C-alpha positions in Angstrom: -16.6 -6.4 -9.4 -17.5 -2.9 -8.0 -16.0 -1.9 -4.6 -18.4 0.7 -3.7 -21.8 0.7 -2.3 -24.9 3.0 -2.9 -23.5 5.4 0.1 -20.3 5.8 -1.7 -18.4 3.9 1.1 -16.3 0.7 0.1 -17.8 -2.6 0.3 -15.5 -4.0 3.1 -16.0 -7.6 2.0 -15.1 -6.9 -1.5 -11.6 -5.4 -0.4 -8.2 -7.0 0.0 -7.6 -7.9 3.5 -5.0 -5.2 4.4 -7.7 -2.8 3.4 -10.3 -4.4 5.4 -7.9 -3.7 8.3 -7.4 0.0 7.5 -9.5 3.2 7.8 -12.6 4.0 6.1 -10.9 6.8 4.1 -8.1 4.2 2.7 -10.8 1.9 1.8 -12.9 4.4 0.1 -9.8 5.7 -1.9 -9.1 2.2 -3.1 -12.6 1.4 -3.9 -13.4 4.6 -5.8 -10.4 4.4 -7.9 -10.9 0.6 -8.8 -14.4 1.3 -9.7 -13.2 4.3 -11.8 -10.4 2.3 -13.6 -12.6 -0.6 -14.0 -14.8 1.5 -16.4 -11.8 3.2 -17.9 -10.0 0.0 -18.6 -12.9 -2.0 -20.1 -13.0 -4.4 -17.0 -9.7 -5.3 -16.7 -9.7 -6.2 -13.1 -5.8 -6.7 -12.9 -5.2 -3.0 -14.3 -8.0 -1.4 -12.3 -6.4 -3.2 -9.0 -3.0 -1.8 -10.1 -4.5 1.7 -10.4 -6.2 1.7 -7.1 -3.0 0.8 -5.3 -1.1 3.2 -6.9 -3.7 5.9 -6.0 -3.8 4.5 -2.4 0.1 4.4 -2.1 0.2 8.3 -2.9 -1.6 9.0 0.6 -1.0 5.7 2.6 1.7 3.4 3.5 1.6 -0.3 4.3 2.5 -0.9 8.1 2.3 -4.3 9.0 -1.2 -5.9 8.2 -2.9 -2.5 7.3 -2.5 0.7 5.4 -1.8 4.2 7.8 -1.6 7.8 6.3 1.4 9.0 5.1 3.2 11.9 6.8 3.5 13.5 3.1 1.5 12.8 0.3 3.2 11.6 -3.0 4.8 8.9 -4.9 6.2 5.9 -2.7 8.9 4.7 -4.6 10.8 5.2 -7.8 8.4 3.0 -9.9 5.5 5.4 -8.8 7.6 8.4 -9.7 8.0 7.1 -13.2 4.4 6.5 -13.6 4.8 3.7 -15.9 2.9 0.4 -15.5 5.2 -1.4 -17.6 8.3 -0.5 -15.8 11.0 -3.0 -14.7 11.6 -1.0 -11.6 10.3 -3.1 -8.6 7.8 -1.5 -6.2 8.4 -1.1 -2.6 5.5 -3.2 -1.6 3.6 -0.3 0.1 6.4 0.7 2.1 7.2 4.5 1.6 10.5 4.3 0.2 10.6 8.2 -0.4 10.3 8.5 3.6 13.2 9.6 5.7 15.4 7.2 7.2 14.3 8.3 10.5 10.7 7.5 9.7 11.5 4.1 8.2 13.4 3.3 11.3 10.3 4.4 13.7 8.1 2.0 11.6 11.1 -0.8 11.8 10.9 -0.4 15.7 7.2 -0.5 15.6 7.2 -3.9 13.6 10.3 -5.2 16.0 12.7 -5.4 12.8 15.9 -7.1 14.0 19.1 -5.3 13.1 17.4 -2.0 12.4 19.9 0.2 14.1 22.7 -0.8 11.7 20.7 -0.6 8.4 21.1 1.9 5.8 17.8 3.3 4.2 17.3 0.7 1.4 18.1 -2.0 3.9 15.2 -0.5 6.1 12.9 -0.3 3.3 13.6 -4.3 2.2 13.3 -5.3 5.8 9.9 -3.2 6.2 8.6 -4.9 3.0 9.4 -8.5 4.6 8.1 -7.5 8.1 4.7 -6.2 6.3 4.4 -9.4 4.3 4.9 -11.4 7.5 2.4 -9.3 9.5 -0.1 -9.7 6.7 0.4 -13.5 6.5 -0.1 -13.7 10.4 -3.3 -11.6 10.1 -4.9 -13.8 7.3 -4.0 -16.8 9.8 -1.3 -18.2 7.5 
């Protein structure tokens, strides 16, 4: 199902809930990529969705229950760097695993991640993934 309307902006009700709570540019990035990928991949909605998230993750990172602009544009994790949809490398769930440890620590503070001061970078990424999932569930009423 197309995600953009006649005005070129995302149809908010068609977007994933985390994007509905994000800025218009993030919504439009996802929607335009999704629509283009849907045409390219012969209406394969799952593949179009993966392509749209991959595009979004180059400019945005998931923070809690929404997406925020990244400090630096680029791939967000090893899988995005490999650019292989069939890779067995796990994604970081929207967390910018390539960001500095300091940036990840600041996000962990913002999301009240316990034990963050003793975590290494990989532990911060994992803790942020869990915090994001928790915040998204809460925002969805679950």
